[in-house]
N, C-alpha and C positions, 0 to 999 in steps of 0.2 A: 463847715458842713452842719453846724448846729441848727441853722434855719431849716434844714431838711428833716429834722427829727419830728416824728409823729407825736402829737401832744398827749396821746394816751401813755406814751413812754415817759413823758415828763411827769404825769400824774403819779406813776409808779415809782419814780426816782426821787420825788420830793416828799416833804413831810406834810402831805395833805391828807384829808380825811380818808380813812379806809372804807367809809360808807359809799364813796363814789363808785358806782357800778360801771365797769368798762367792758362787760361781755354778757351775753345771754346765759352763759353757764352760771355766772355769779348771780344774775337776776333770778334764775330758777331757784337757787338755794336761798336767796335773801327774801323772796316774796312768795312763800308757799300759798298764801291766801289767794293770790292772783294768777297762779300758774296757768289757769285755763286760757288766758289770752294768747298763749303760745300754740294753742291748738287751732290750726288754721281752718279746719272743718267747722269747729264751733264758731270761729270768727265770721266765716261766711254765713252760717245759719243765723247768727245774731243780727245780720243786716239783710236777711231774707234774699240772699243771693242763690241762684240755682247752683246746686252742688250735690256731691254724694261720694260715698266710698267706692273703690273699684269693685266692679261686679254690678253696680247700678249704672245703667247707660243714660247719657244725657238726652234731652229731647231735641237739642239742636247743637251743631258745631259752629265754630271751633270752641274748644274748652282748653283749660290749662291743667296739666298734671303737676302736682307739687307734693312734697312731704306733709303729712298731717302735723308733725312737729319736726323742726329743723333748727337746732341751736347753733349749728356751724355757720349759717348764713351763706352768702355768696351764691344764692340762687341754685343750690344743689338740687339736682333731679327735677328741675323745672322744665317743662316741655309743652309746646303748643301742639294740640291734637286736633286733627281736621276731620276725622271720619272714624267709623267703627273699626276699619282695618288697622289704622294707626293706634287706636285704643287697645286692641287685642295684642298688637306687637309690643307694646310698651308697658304692659301690666307688671307691676313691681310691688312687693310688700311695703306697706307703710305710706303709700301714696293715696291721694284722693283727687277728685276733679272739681273744678268750679268754672263758671262761665268766663269766657274770654272778654276782658275789658280793654277796649281800644280807646285810649285817651292819654292826656298828659299825666306823667308820673311825678308826684310830689313826695318828697321826703321831709317830714316835718318833725322838729325837735321841740320838746316842752320841758319846763321845770314846773312841778306841781306840788302844792302843799295842801293836804287835806282835801283833795279834789279840785282846788282852785288853781287855775293856770296863772303862773307868775311870769313866765317867759315863753316865747315861741319864735322859732326861726324856720325858714323853708328853703329847700333846694328844689329846683326844677330839673328833671332828668330827660335828656333828649336821646331817643333810641338811635341805634345805628341802622340807617335805612337799608344798607346792604345785607345786614344780618338780623332782621327783625324776628326771625324764627326763635332766637334765643332770648327769651324774656329775661331782663335783668342785665343784659350786655348793652351798656349805654355808650354813646359816642362822646358826650360830655354832659356836665351839670352846670347850673349857675344859680347864684343866690337870687331869691325873689323877695325883696324887701317890702313889697306891697301885698304879700299874700294875706288873704282873709279866710279864716277857718269857717267852713260851712256850718250853719246852725245845727244840722242833724248830726254832725260829728261831735260838736260840743255836747249834744244830748247823749250821744253814745258814751262819751267820757263820764258824764254825770251819772249815767245809769249803771255802768259796769265797773267804774273805778272809784266807787264811793269810799271816801276816807283815805285814798291813796296819797302818799307823800314820796316823791322821788323823781327820777328822770323818766321820760317817755319819748319814744320815737314811733311815728305812724308813717307807713307808706300808703299813699292814696292814689287811686286811678279813677277818673270819672266820678268823683265824690264817694267812692267805696274804699274802705280800709282793707288793704290786702295783706298787710303785715303789721304786727305790734311788737315792740321791744321795750323792756324796762331799762334802757340805757339810751345814750344819744347815738346819732348817726356814726357808724364806725369810721367814716372819713371825717376827721375832726378839724379839717383845715380851715373851716369858717371861723374858728375860735383861736384865742391866744392865751398867754399865761394869766392875764387879768381875769379871763373867764374861768380858768381853773381855780383861781383864788375865790371867785364868787361861789363856785360849787362847794368849795371847802366851807365857806361861811354859811351857806345854805344848810348844810348838814350839822356843822358843829356849833354855830351861833344862832340857829333858828332864823336866818335871814328870810324875811317875808316880803321883800320888795326888791325887784331886780331891774336895773337900768343898764342895759348892754346892747350894743348894735353889732351884729356879726359882720365879719369881713364881706365885702362885695366882690365875689370871686367867680372865675371859671374854674371848674374842677374837671381835669381831663385824664381818663384812665387809658392804659395800654393793655389790651387783652391779646392773648396768644391762643391759637388753635392747637398748638403742639407744645410739648415740654422741651425746652432747650436747656442744655446743661452748661453751656459756655458762652453766655452773653457778656460782652465787654461793657460794663456800666459806664466806663469813662467815655466811650464813643457816644453813648446816649446822652451823657451830660454835655458833650461838645455840641450835639445837635440842639439841645435845650438852651444853649447860650444865645440862640437866635431870638429868644424872648426873655422877659424879666420874670423868672420863676420866684414864687413866694415860698412854697414848700414842696418837697418831694417825699413820698412814702413808698418804699420798696416792699413788695410782697414776696413771699416764698411760693414760687410756682409749683412746688412739689408738696405743698401743705394739704392735709386732709380737709381743710376748710374750703379748698378750691372746688369749682364745678368740674365735672368729668369732661365736659365738652369744650370749655374755655377757661383759661387760667389768667388771672390778672397779674401782670409783671410789676406795675407801678401805677401811682396816681399822682398827678401834678396839679398844684393850684397856682393860678395867676390872677393877680388883682385886676378887676375891671378898670380900664383906663391905662394900664400898662401895656396892653396889646388888644387887638380885635380878634374875634373868634375865627374869622377866615384865615388869618395868619397862623393862629394856634393850631387849627386843624391841618394846615399845610405842614407844620412842624411835626405833628403827630404822624402824618402819612410818611414823612421822611424817616422817622424812627421805625415804623413798621416795615418800610422798604429795606432798611438796614438789617433788621432781624430776619426777614424772609430770605435775604441773600447770604446769610451766614453759611 
């Protein structure tokens, strides 16, 4: 079962640098100078996106409601709003709205030294066509080894992260940054122990050149609409034997980190070439059918 262990757990269990940030909570404490990047209202305004606090109504719909600051992640309180009636029914303290962006979702990781990008990798996220109302609930993700960072986003980094050294994760839709984090993508399955060693050397030995190719993978989550107390993991593992799994990370469906409307049970990585996405989605549906029939 060692191959199923999440690599963030490996970081915490090994004698690697304590400077490696693995959560937004740690990032908030470690980088006070840059805390403003976690303010999503500021982030939208920094890119001239139509947005506003609740009480200010948009000029057109749809828009997205989201927390101004959310260090828990997992798309908590994110909701698509289509008209004034839905707006009024979903008003909640701590939220703001921004224009709805309809495009491909990229999750891009960076290692940066003094504002210079030393490493970059990207995941493409494919929405669930049946449940597109829940932004952040994806059908699957895959590595994009040919991704090119738009020049205007390089300029944004140069403008707002002057002198920054550390990790960076950007979530991007239609060329617009919708989330910024001073840690890497929480789903760490693109990487391996060699990469963790590189992170250690980056912090402790001032490594300023990084040569690493992330795994070329499919990353497949299982989301639940209800909280189940007694799911038999062994039955899910039996279903997953129909493909060649690289890693499995189990989530706590009762965690406060989870969204109120959907909870992620697990996420599985499969190396491209070990299976095709059509068969992987079929296996995912078999898992969901098992859970729905409990």
